[in-house]
TORDRENKOL-609300 format. One record per residue: z, y, x of N, C-alpha, C in turn. Coordinates in steps of 0.1 Angstrom, whole numbers, padded with zeros to 4 digits, always signed. Example, Ala and Ser with C-alpha at 12.3 -4.5 7.8 and 13.67 -1.06 7.14 Angstrom:
BEGIN
+0078-0057+0132+0078-0045+0123+0078-0033+0132 +0071-0022+0128+0071-0011+0137+0079+0000+0129 
! end
This chain:
BEGIN
+0225-0023-0067+0232-0010-0067+0238-0007-0054 +0236+0005-0049+0242+0009-0036+0236+0022-0032 +0241+0027-0020+0236+0040-0015+0222+0039-0010 +0218+0027-0004+0205+0027+0001+0195+0020-0008 +0197+0021-0021+0188+0014-0031+0177+0024-0035 +0166+0018-0039+0155+0026-0044+0148+0018-0055 +0144+0024-0066+0137+0018-0076+0123+0023-0078 +0113+0015-0077+0099+0019-0079+0095+0015-0093 +0089+0024-0101+0084+0021-0114+0070+0025-0115 +0062+0018-0122+0048+0021-0125+0045+0019-0139 +0035+0026-0144+0031+0024-0158+0020+0013-0158 +0022+0004-0167+0013-0007-0168+0004-0005-0180 -0009-0003-0178-0018-0001-0189-0022-0014-0195 -0027-0014-0207-0031-0026-0214-0044-0031-0208 -0045-0044-0206-0057-0050-0200-0067-0052-0210 -0080-0053-0206-0091-0056-0215-0090-0071-0219 -0098-0075-0228-0098-0089-0233-0101-0099-0222 -0110-0094-0213-0115-0103-0202-0106-0103-0190 -0096-0095-0190-0087-0093-0178-0074-0100-0181 -0069-0107-0171-0056-0113-0172-0045-0103-0168 -0036-0100-0177-0026-0089-0174-0017-0093-0163 -0015-0106-0159-0007-0109-0148-0013-0106-0135 -0026-0104-0134-0032-0101-0121-0032-0086-0118 -0028-0077-0127-0028-0063-0124-0014-0060-0119 -0013-0057-0106-0001-0054-0100-0002-0040-0093 +0007-0031-0096+0007-0018-0091+0017-0016-0080 +0025-0026-0077+0035-0025-0066+0032-0037-0057 +0028-0034-0044+0024-0045-0035+0034-0046-0023 +0037-0058-0019+0047-0060-0008+0039-0059+0005 +0043-0051+0014+0037-0049+0027+0045-0058+0037 +0058-0057+0037+0067-0064+0046+0079-0067+0039 +0089-0074+0045+0101-0078+0038+0109-0066+0033 +0107-0055+0039+0115-0043+0035+0107-0031+0031 +0093-0033+0030+0084-0022+0027+0075-0026+0015 +0075-0017+0005+0066-0019-0006+0057-0007-0008 +0046-0009-0014+0036+0002-0017+0033+0003-0032 +0036+0014-0038+0033+0016-0052+0021+0025-0052 +0011+0023-0061-0001+0031-0061-0006+0034-0075 -0014+0044-0076-0021+0048-0088-0035+0051-0084 -0045+0045-0092-0059+0047-0088-0066+0034-0088 -0076+0034-0080-0085+0022-0079-0078+0010-0072 -0076-0001-0079-0069-0012-0074-0076-0018-0061 -0089-0018-0061-0096-0024-0049-0093-0016-0037 -0092-0003-0038-0089+0006-0026-0075+0004-0022 -0066+0002-0031-0052+0000-0028-0050-0014-0021 -0058-0024-0025-0057-0037-0018-0062-0036-0004 -0072-0028-0002-0078-0027+0012-0067-0020+0021 -0061-0009+0016-0051-0002+0024-0038-0012+0026 -0035-0019+0016-0023-0028+0017-0026-0039+0028 -0038-0044+0028-0042-0055+0037-0041-0049+0052 -0046-0037+0053-0046-0031+0067-0031-0028+0071 -0023-0023+0061-0009-0021+0064-0002-0033+0068 -0005-0044+0061+0002-0057+0064-0002-0062+0078 -0015-0060+0082-0019-0064+0095-0013-0056+0106 -0012-0043+0103-0005-0034+0113+0010-0037+0114 +0016-0040+0103+0030-0044+0103+0033-0057+0111 +0024-0067+0109+0026-0079+0116+0023-0077+0131 +0013-0069+0134+0010-0066+0148+0021-0059+0155 +0027-0049+0148+0039-0042+0153+0050-0051+0156 +0053-0060+0147+0064-0070+0149+0062-0079+0161 +0049-0084+0162+0046-0093+0174+0047-0085+0187 +0043-0073+0187+0043-0065+0200+0057-0060+0204 +0065-0055+0194+0077-0049+0197+0090-0057+0193 +0087-0069+0187+0098-0077+0182+0109-0070+0174 +0104-0061+0166+0112-0053+0157+0104-0050+0144 +0112-0047+0133+0105-0044+0121+0098-0030+0121 +0087-0029+0115+0080-0016+0115+0088-0006+0106 +0087+0006+0110+0094+0017+0103+0085+0022+0092 +0091+0027+0081+0084+0032+0070+0075+0044+0074 +0081+0053+0083+0074+0065+0088+0062+0061+0096 +0063+0051+0104+0052+0046+0112+0041+0041+0104 +0044+0033+0094+0034+0027+0085+0028+0038+0076 +0035+0048+0072+0030+0059+0064+0019+0067+0072 +0023+0069+0085+0013+0076+0094+0001+0068+0096 +0003+0055+0098-0009+0046+0099-0018+0046+0087 -0013+0046+0076-0021+0046+0063-0028+0060+0062 -0021+0071+0066-0027+0084+0065-0038+0085+0075 -0037+0080+0087-0048+0080+0097-0060+0072+0092 -0057+0060+0085-0068+0052+0080-0075+0060+0069 -0068+0067+0060-0074+0075+0050-0083+0086+0056 -0078+0092+0066-0085+0103+0073-0098+0098+0080 -0098+0086+0086-0110+0081+0092-0120+0078+0082 -0116+0073+0070-0126+0070+0060-0132+0082+0054 -0124+0093+0053-0128+0106+0047-0138+0112+0056 -0136+0112+0070-0145+0119+0079-0157+0112+0084 -0157+0099+0083-0169+0091+0088-0180+0091+0078 -0192+0091+0083-0204+0091+0074-0206+0077+0069 -0211+0076+0057-0215+0064+0050-0203+0057+0043 -0192+0063+0043-0180+0057+0036-0175+0067+0026 -0170+0062+0015-0164+0071+0005-0149+0072+0007 -0143+0083+0004-0128+0084+0005-0121+0074-0004 -0109+0070-0001-0101+0061-0010-0098+0069-0023 -0099+0062-0034-0096+0067-0047-0082+0062-0052 -0072+0065-0044-0059+0059-0047-0048+0069-0041 -0037+0070-0048-0025+0077-0043-0014+0067-0042 -0006+0068-0031+0004+0058-0028+0018+0064-0026 +0028+0056-0028+0042+0059-0024+0046+0046-0016 +0051+0049-0004+0055+0038+0005+0070+0039+0006 +0077+0028+0003+0092+0028+0003+0096+0015+0009 
! end
């Protein structure tokens, strides 16, 4: 509880019989202070999260400071745009909230 607190909630759908319900995670940790909540295709969200983690680590190594949420949101938006405009790739089927 506090002034700078934020709560992310997602709906958890029931898993099929062949799917382990513990593996379906809709909130992913990007950095110590940044999380990504998503709706849509899990595989697409994992790709974006992996790229965001790499960018966050690269930023920390280059500038010796934690990455800003605004910077990371812009990075993900540029990644989405590159995939949308390039030939031979399909757009990401996921919506995200970065906090």
